[in-house]
N, CA and C atoms as a LAMMPS dump frame, in Angstrom:
ITEM: TIMESTEP
0
ITEM: NUMBER OF ATOMS
306
ITEM: BOX BOUNDS ff ff ff
-5.0000000000000000e+02 5.0000000000000000e+02
-5.0000000000000000e+02 5.0000000000000000e+02
-5.0000000000000000e+02 5.0000000000000000e+02
ITEM: ATOMS id mol type element x y z
1 1 1 N 350.827 -109.775 -467.842
2 1 2 C 350.778 -108.908 -466.688
3 1 3 C 351.974 -109.176 -465.769
4 2 1 N 352.38 -110.438 -465.694
5 2 2 C 353.531 -110.8 -464.858
6 2 3 C 354.791 -110.131 -465.408
7 3 1 N 354.913 -110.094 -466.727
8 3 2 C 356.094 -109.453 -467.331
9 3 3 C 356.123 -107.966 -467.03
10 4 1 N 354.959 -107.337 -467.002
11 4 2 C 354.893 -105.928 -466.652
12 4 3 C 355.36 -105.712 -465.217
13 5 1 N 354.945 -106.584 -464.314
14 5 2 C 355.387 -106.479 -462.919
15 5 3 C 356.893 -106.717 -462.808
16 6 1 N 357.414 -107.655 -463.598
17 6 2 C 358.864 -107.877 -463.609
18 6 3 C 359.607 -106.639 -464.108
19 7 1 N 359.061 -105.994 -465.138
20 7 2 C 359.679 -104.783 -465.672
21 7 3 C 359.632 -103.652 -464.643
22 8 1 N 358.505 -103.504 -463.957
23 8 2 C 358.393 -102.482 -462.912
24 8 3 C 359.39 -102.762 -461.795
25 9 1 N 359.539 -104.026 -461.428
26 9 2 C 360.514 -104.4 -460.406
27 9 3 C 361.929 -104.047 -460.864
28 10 1 N 362.231 -104.317 -462.124
29 10 2 C 363.549 -103.97 -462.666
30 10 3 C 363.771 -102.458 -462.641
31 11 1 N 362.752 -101.688 -463.056
32 11 2 C 362.871 -100.229 -463.04
33 11 3 C 363.091 -99.707 -461.622
34 12 1 N 362.378 -100.253 -460.658
35 12 2 C 362.562 -99.826 -459.27
36 12 3 C 363.957 -100.185 -458.771
37 13 1 N 364.461 -101.351 -459.153
38 13 2 C 365.82 -101.737 -458.791
39 13 3 C 366.85 -100.796 -459.405
40 14 1 N 366.633 -100.4 -460.642
41 14 2 C 367.529 -99.455 -461.303
42 14 3 C 367.465 -98.094 -460.616
43 15 1 N 366.266 -97.691 -460.188
44 15 2 C 366.129 -96.409 -459.5
45 15 3 C 366.828 -96.436 -458.14
46 16 1 N 366.785 -97.568 -457.471
47 16 2 C 367.521 -97.715 -456.208
48 16 3 C 369.015 -97.548 -456.477
49 17 1 N 369.495 -98.132 -457.56
50 17 2 C 370.904 -97.962 -457.943
51 17 3 C 371.231 -96.488 -458.155
52 18 1 N 370.341 -95.761 -458.838
53 18 2 C 370.547 -94.33 -459.066
54 18 3 C 370.567 -93.58 -457.735
55 19 1 N 369.68 -93.947 -456.81
56 19 2 C 369.668 -93.311 -455.492
57 19 3 C 370.983 -93.535 -454.747
58 20 1 N 371.498 -94.746 -454.806
59 20 2 C 372.754 -95.057 -454.115
60 20 3 C 373.913 -94.277 -454.742
61 21 1 N 373.949 -94.215 -456.062
62 21 2 C 375.005 -93.453 -456.74
63 21 3 C 374.903 -91.971 -456.363
64 22 1 N 373.689 -91.453 -456.286
65 22 2 C 373.493 -90.06 -455.895
66 22 3 C 374.008 -89.811 -454.484
67 23 1 N 373.712 -90.718 -453.565
68 23 2 C 374.181 -90.56 -452.184
69 23 3 C 375.707 -90.598 -452.124
70 24 1 N 376.299 -91.529 -452.835
71 24 2 C 377.766 -91.632 -452.835
72 24 3 C 378.39 -90.377 -453.431
73 25 1 N 377.82 -89.893 -454.529
74 25 2 C 378.361 -88.674 -455.144
75 25 3 C 378.237 -87.478 -454.201
76 26 1 N 377.121 -87.389 -453.485
77 26 2 C 376.967 -86.252 -452.566
78 26 3 C 377.972 -86.33 -451.426
79 27 1 N 378.292 -87.533 -450.967
80 27 2 C 379.316 -87.686 -449.928
81 27 3 C 380.691 -87.295 -450.472
82 28 1 N 380.982 -87.709 -451.693
83 28 2 C 382.271 -87.369 -452.296
84 28 3 C 382.416 -85.86 -452.471
85 29 1 N 381.327 -85.191 -452.815
86 29 2 C 381.36 -83.732 -452.933
87 29 3 C 381.527 -83.106 -451.553
88 30 1 N 380.793 -83.611 -450.557
89 30 2 C 380.847 -83.041 -449.208
90 30 3 C 382.243 -83.157 -448.6
91 31 1 N 382.952 -84.237 -448.905
92 31 2 C 384.286 -84.436 -448.35
93 31 3 C 385.394 -83.977 -449.302
94 32 1 N 385.019 -83.25 -450.337
95 32 2 C 385.951 -82.67 -451.317
96 32 3 C 386.842 -83.716 -451.977
97 33 1 N 386.286 -84.875 -452.223
98 33 2 C 387.033 -85.915 -452.937
99 33 3 C 386.965 -85.658 -454.438
100 34 1 N 385.805 -85.189 -454.903
101 34 2 C 385.673 -84.846 -456.316
102 34 3 C 385.463 -83.342 -456.441
103 35 1 N 385.88 -82.802 -457.553
104 35 2 C 385.849 -81.369 -457.795
105 35 3 C 384.593 -81.03 -458.59
106 36 1 N 383.716 -80.211 -458.017
107 36 2 C 382.481 -79.851 -458.71
108 36 3 C 382.714 -78.829 -459.821
109 37 1 N 383.92 -78.305 -459.931
110 37 2 C 384.232 -77.396 -461.027
111 37 3 C 384.53 -78.15 -462.318
112 38 1 N 384.697 -79.444 -462.234
113 38 2 C 384.896 -80.278 -463.415
114 38 3 C 383.557 -80.391 -464.153
115 39 1 N 383.572 -80.168 -465.462
116 39 2 C 382.334 -80.178 -466.247
117 39 3 C 381.642 -81.535 -466.213
118 40 1 N 382.406 -82.615 -466.325
119 40 2 C 381.806 -83.953 -466.309
120 40 3 C 381.144 -84.241 -464.963
121 41 1 N 381.819 -83.928 -463.889
122 41 2 C 381.263 -84.154 -462.552
123 41 3 C 380.003 -83.319 -462.362
124 42 1 N 380.051 -82.082 -462.778
125 42 2 C 378.901 -81.199 -462.637
126 42 3 C 377.713 -81.725 -463.446
127 43 1 N 377.964 -82.228 -464.637
128 43 2 C 376.893 -82.766 -465.487
129 43 3 C 376.301 -84.034 -464.879
130 44 1 N 377.15 -84.904 -464.332
131 44 2 C 376.657 -86.133 -463.683
132 44 3 C 375.805 -85.779 -462.472
133 45 1 N 376.272 -84.835 -461.654
134 45 2 C 375.494 -84.415 -460.483
135 45 3 C 374.163 -83.802 -460.89
136 46 1 N 374.168 -83.003 -461.942
137 46 2 C 372.939 -82.388 -462.423
138 46 3 C 371.949 -83.451 -462.913
139 47 1 N 372.438 -84.43 -463.656
140 47 2 C 371.582 -85.501 -464.154
141 47 3 C 371.007 -86.326 -463.005
142 48 1 N 371.845 -86.663 -462.036
143 48 2 C 371.358 -87.421 -460.883
144 48 3 C 370.314 -86.629 -460.098
145 49 1 N 370.527 -85.331 -459.98
146 49 2 C 369.548 -84.497 -459.278
147 49 3 C 368.222 -84.462 -460.035
148 50 1 N 368.285 -84.37 -461.358
149 50 2 C 367.06 -84.384 -462.159
150 50 3 C 366.295 -85.7 -462.005
151 51 1 N 367.019 -86.784 -461.84
152 51 2 C 366.373 -88.089 -461.714
153 51 3 C 365.809 -88.353 -460.317
154 52 1 N 366.448 -87.831 -459.292
155 52 2 C 366.036 -88.182 -457.933
156 52 3 C 365.191 -87.118 -457.24
157 53 1 N 365.385 -85.876 -457.581
158 53 2 C 364.711 -84.793 -456.852
159 53 3 C 363.183 -84.847 -456.938
160 54 1 N 362.576 -85.197 -458.086
161 54 2 C 361.106 -85.262 -458.11
162 54 3 C 360.518 -86.282 -457.127
163 55 1 N 361.233 -87.34 -456.841
164 55 2 C 360.739 -88.334 -455.887
165 55 3 C 361.064 -87.944 -454.449
166 56 1 N 362.162 -87.251 -454.24
167 56 2 C 362.568 -86.882 -452.879
168 56 3 C 361.852 -85.636 -452.361
169 57 1 N 361.489 -84.719 -453.237
170 57 2 C 360.886 -83.457 -452.812
171 57 3 C 359.587 -83.649 -452.016
172 58 1 N 358.645 -84.481 -452.458
173 58 2 C 357.426 -84.654 -451.651
174 58 3 C 357.696 -85.28 -450.28
175 59 1 N 358.689 -86.14 -450.204
176 59 2 C 359.02 -86.768 -448.925
177 59 3 C 359.617 -85.723 -447.983
178 60 1 N 360.4 -84.82 -448.513
179 60 2 C 361.015 -83.773 -447.682
180 60 3 C 359.972 -82.849 -447.059
181 61 1 N 358.81 -82.721 -447.7
182 61 2 C 357.76 -81.892 -447.12
183 61 3 C 357.198 -82.502 -445.843
184 62 1 N 357.196 -83.839 -445.75
185 62 2 C 356.604 -84.523 -444.606
186 62 3 C 357.627 -84.999 -443.583
187 63 1 N 358.857 -85.231 -444.019
188 63 2 C 359.895 -85.743 -443.118
189 63 3 C 360.947 -84.65 -442.921
190 64 1 N 360.963 -84.043 -441.754
191 64 2 C 361.957 -82.98 -441.529
192 64 3 C 363.346 -83.573 -441.339
193 65 1 N 364.389 -82.778 -441.587
194 65 2 C 365.748 -83.269 -441.344
195 65 3 C 365.969 -83.542 -439.859
196 66 1 N 366.689 -84.604 -439.568
197 66 2 C 367.005 -84.959 -438.188
198 66 3 C 368.444 -84.565 -437.897
199 67 1 N 368.625 -83.597 -437.042
200 67 2 C 369.966 -83.155 -436.684
201 67 3 C 370.764 -82.664 -437.871
202 68 1 N 370.083 -82.064 -438.849
203 68 2 C 370.772 -81.575 -440.025
204 68 3 C 370.96 -82.621 -441.115
205 69 1 N 370.53 -83.863 -440.863
206 69 2 C 370.655 -84.921 -441.861
207 69 3 C 369.336 -85.097 -442.607
208 70 1 N 369.416 -85.108 -443.921
209 70 2 C 368.24 -85.317 -444.758
210 70 3 C 368 -86.826 -444.877
211 71 1 N 366.922 -87.306 -444.281
212 71 2 C 366.648 -88.749 -444.313
213 71 3 C 365.607 -89.117 -445.369
214 72 1 N 365.267 -88.175 -446.25
215 72 2 C 364.285 -88.476 -447.294
216 72 3 C 364.784 -89.592 -448.209
217 73 1 N 366.094 -89.65 -448.425
218 73 2 C 366.677 -90.731 -449.228
219 73 3 C 366.371 -92.082 -448.595
220 74 1 N 366.551 -92.187 -447.293
221 74 2 C 366.318 -93.439 -446.586
222 74 3 C 364.842 -93.828 -446.627
223 75 1 N 363.958 -92.857 -446.47
224 75 2 C 362.516 -93.132 -446.526
225 75 3 C 362.139 -93.643 -447.914
226 76 1 N 362.63 -92.993 -448.963
227 76 2 C 362.331 -93.429 -450.33
228 76 3 C 362.911 -94.814 -450.601
229 77 1 N 364.117 -95.056 -450.141
230 77 2 C 364.759 -96.358 -450.32
231 77 3 C 363.909 -97.462 -449.668
232 78 1 N 363.433 -97.225 -448.446
233 78 2 C 362.619 -98.219 -447.742
234 78 3 C 361.28 -98.427 -448.454
235 79 1 N 360.665 -97.353 -448.931
236 79 2 C 359.402 -97.489 -449.659
237 79 3 C 359.565 -98.309 -450.943
238 80 1 N 360.628 -98.035 -451.676
239 80 2 C 360.86 -98.793 -452.912
240 80 3 C 361.123 -100.262 -452.597
241 81 1 N 361.92 -100.53 -451.571
242 81 2 C 362.198 -101.915 -451.207
243 81 3 C 360.925 -102.618 -450.725
244 82 1 N 360.054 -101.913 -450.029
245 82 2 C 358.781 -102.482 -449.609
246 82 3 C 357.94 -102.871 -450.824
247 83 1 N 357.899 -101.997 -451.8
248 83 2 C 357.164 -102.308 -453.034
249 83 3 C 357.772 -103.515 -453.728
250 84 1 N 359.092 -103.559 -453.816
251 84 2 C 359.768 -104.65 -454.522
252 84 3 C 359.666 -105.984 -453.791
253 85 1 N 359.696 -105.964 -452.463
254 85 2 C 359.748 -107.216 -451.714
255 85 3 C 358.387 -107.709 -451.244
256 86 1 N 357.398 -106.828 -451.152
257 86 2 C 356.1 -107.245 -450.628
258 86 3 C 355.002 -107.113 -451.671
259 87 1 N 354.844 -105.933 -452.226
260 87 2 C 353.687 -105.675 -453.088
261 87 3 C 353.804 -106.388 -454.43
262 88 1 N 354.935 -106.275 -455.097
263 88 2 C 355.082 -106.911 -456.416
264 88 3 C 354.983 -108.441 -456.324
265 89 1 N 355.671 -109.107 -455.372
266 89 2 C 355.481 -110.567 -455.283
267 89 3 C 354.045 -110.966 -454.948
268 90 1 N 353.361 -110.204 -454.106
269 90 2 C 351.961 -110.517 -453.802
270 90 3 C 351.079 -110.374 -455.037
271 91 1 N 351.328 -109.327 -455.83
272 91 2 C 350.569 -109.172 -457.068
273 91 3 C 350.872 -110.292 -458.056
274 92 1 N 352.124 -110.718 -458.114
275 92 2 C 352.475 -111.824 -459.009
276 92 3 C 351.798 -113.12 -458.565
277 93 1 N 351.752 -113.36 -457.262
278 93 2 C 351.065 -114.545 -456.755
279 93 3 C 349.575 -114.467 -457.022
280 94 1 N 349.015 -113.279 -456.9
281 94 2 C 347.59 -113.09 -457.125
282 94 3 C 347.235 -113.272 -458.595
283 95 1 N 348.074 -112.77 -459.489
284 95 2 C 347.806 -112.838 -460.914
285 95 3 C 348.305 -114.123 -461.559
286 96 1 N 349.233 -114.807 -460.934
287 96 2 C 349.807 -116.015 -461.507
288 96 3 C 348.796 -117.085 -461.821
289 97 1 N 347.998 -117.558 -460.862
290 97 2 C 347.011 -118.601 -461.158
291 97 3 C 345.946 -118.154 -462.13
292 98 1 N 345.563 -116.895 -462.135
293 98 2 C 344.539 -116.412 -463.055
294 98 3 C 345.012 -116.509 -464.5
295 99 1 N 346.278 -116.313 -464.728
296 99 2 C 346.823 -116.398 -466.081
297 99 3 C 346.849 -117.857 -466.548
298 100 1 N 347.132 -118.781 -465.642
299 100 2 C 347.19 -120.197 -466.003
300 100 3 C 345.815 -120.764 -466.316
301 101 1 N 344.765 -120.251 -465.722
302 101 2 C 343.413 -120.761 -465.94
303 101 3 C 342.946 -120.463 -467.358
304 102 1 N 343.324 -119.353 -467.907
305 102 2 C 342.888 -118.984 -469.25
306 102 3 C 343.536 -119.906 -470.193
């Protein structure tokens, strides 16, 4: 069970990496640093959107944009970090001694 929690923690860490890459790419597009007419760039943006949009869409329903800024990314980032730093270690501590007793 501990290994499963470690794997979930790793997956959440990887998803945070994907979120950060998505944010950086959106800034690069907004400031015209990268060209969205390039097929590779367009494909990367499409893939990142497919990976992040299902998690961001429900948050956008509850958190309105502040001054035109979409803060759903920040809310999701904080939620994932809360899970990684508080919930997963607490579950590991809770399950750790039970595994040793068997």
